[in-house]
C-alpha positions as CSV (number, residue, x, y, z in Angstrom):
1,X,-0.1,0.0,0.0
2,X,1.7,3.3,-1.1
3,X,1.1,6.5,1.0
4,X,0.9,9.7,-0.7
5,X,1.3,13.2,1.5
6,X,0.7,16.3,-0.4
7,X,2.1,19.8,1.0
8,X,-1.4,21.5,1.0
9,X,-1.8,24.7,3.2
10,X,-4.6,24.1,5.6
11,X,-6.2,27.4,4.8
12,X,-7.2,25.5,1.6
13,X,-8.2,22.4,3.0
14,X,-10.5,23.8,5.6
15,X,-13.4,24.9,3.5
16,X,-13.4,21.6,1.6
17,X,-13.8,19.8,5.3
18,X,-16.4,22.1,6.1
19,X,-18.4,21.4,3.1
20,X,-17.8,17.6,3.6
21,X,-18.9,17.8,7.2
22,X,-22.4,19.9,6.4
23,X,-23.2,17.4,3.6
24,X,-22.7,14.4,5.9
25,X,-24.7,16.0,8.5
26,X,-27.3,16.9,6.2
27,X,-27.6,13.1,5.1
28,X,-27.9,12.0,8.7
29,X,-30.9,14.4,9.4
30,X,-34.1,13.2,8.5
31,X,-36.0,15.3,6.2
32,X,-39.3,17.1,7.5
33,X,-42.1,17.7,5.3
34,X,-44.1,20.5,6.2
35,X,-48.0,20.2,5.9
36,X,-48.8,23.4,5.3
37,X,-48.1,23.3,1.5
38,X,-50.3,20.3,1.3
39,X,-54.1,20.3,0.8
40,X,-56.4,19.0,3.7
41,X,-55.5,15.5,4.7
42,X,-58.4,12.8,4.4
43,X,-58.1,9.9,6.5
44,X,-59.7,6.4,6.0
45,X,-61.8,5.0,9.2
46,X,-58.6,2.8,10.3
47,X,-56.4,6.0,10.1
48,X,-59.2,8.3,11.9
49,X,-59.6,5.4,14.7
50,X,-55.8,5.5,15.1
51,X,-55.7,9.4,15.1
52,X,-58.5,9.5,17.6
53,X,-57.4,6.5,19.9
54,X,-60.4,4.6,19.2
55,X,-61.7,1.5,18.0
56,X,-63.0,0.9,14.6
57,X,-66.4,-0.2,15.7
58,X,-66.5,2.8,18.2
59,X,-65.6,5.0,15.1
60,X,-68.6,3.2,13.2
61,X,-71.2,4.0,16.3
62,X,-70.2,7.5,16.5
63,X,-70.5,8.0,13.0
64,X,-74.3,6.5,13.0
65,X,-75.1,8.5,15.9
66,X,-73.9,11.9,14.0
67,X,-71.1,12.5,16.6
68,X,-68.3,12.7,14.3
69,X,-67.8,14.7,11.0
70,X,-67.4,12.5,8.2
71,X,-67.7,12.5,4.3
72,X,-69.0,9.4,2.5
73,X,-68.3,8.4,-1.0
74,X,-70.0,5.2,-2.3
75,X,-69.4,2.7,0.7
76,X,-66.3,4.3,2.2
77,X,-66.0,6.9,4.8
78,X,-63.6,9.6,4.8
79,X,-62.5,12.0,7.9
80,X,-60.8,15.3,7.6
81,X,-57.8,15.4,9.9
82,X,-58.4,19.4,10.5
83,X,-62.2,18.6,11.4
84,X,-61.3,15.8,13.8
85,X,-58.9,18.0,15.6
86,X,-61.7,20.5,16.0
87,X,-64.3,17.7,17.2
88,X,-61.5,17.1,19.9
89,X,-61.2,20.5,21.0
90,X,-64.7,21.0,21.3
91,X,-64.7,18.6,23.9
92,X,-62.1,20.2,25.7
93,X,-63.1,20.6,29.7
94,X,-62.7,24.3,30.8
95,X,-60.3,24.8,33.8
96,X,-62.0,26.3,37.0
97,X,-60.1,29.9,36.3
98,X,-61.9,30.0,32.8
99,X,-65.5,28.9,34.4
100,X,-65.0,31.6,37.0
101,X,-64.0,34.2,34.5
102,X,-67.1,33.4,32.5
103,X,-69.3,33.6,35.4
104,X,-68.0,37.0,36.4
105,X,-68.3,38.4,32.9
106,X,-72.0,36.8,32.6
107,X,-72.9,38.3,36.2
108,X,-71.3,41.7,35.0
109,X,-73.1,41.8,32.1
110,X,-76.5,40.7,33.7
111,X,-76.1,43.6,36.3
112,X,-75.4,46.2,33.3
113,X,-78.7,45.1,31.5
114,X,-80.7,45.3,34.8
115,X,-79.2,48.8,35.6
116,X,-80.2,50.1,31.7
117,X,-83.8,48.5,32.0
118,X,-84.4,50.1,35.3
119,X,-83.8,53.8,34.2
């Protein structure tokens, strides 16, 4: 095996090594695909069940009761990922602080109406 050494200044090798390191790091990083440029994602019943962490029979039950937003084409059901997220958010339970804030606002508004009607 023959060894060859070059008399090259470090200042010329440094940019080459830096480029190689950046290329190697880029290859090691998984590429991320941003969903913002994609059209709305439609899910099958199995995918929607996984997304909501429900069983497929539970999904069919909720669809038949009209509890889930669904699109039907022929015999197939499709679910909008965005609409399923909205469905989950609608079921969010309010904190005690939020409930107290809403109660105070309601009572304040009710007092104002009573004062305006009493004049």
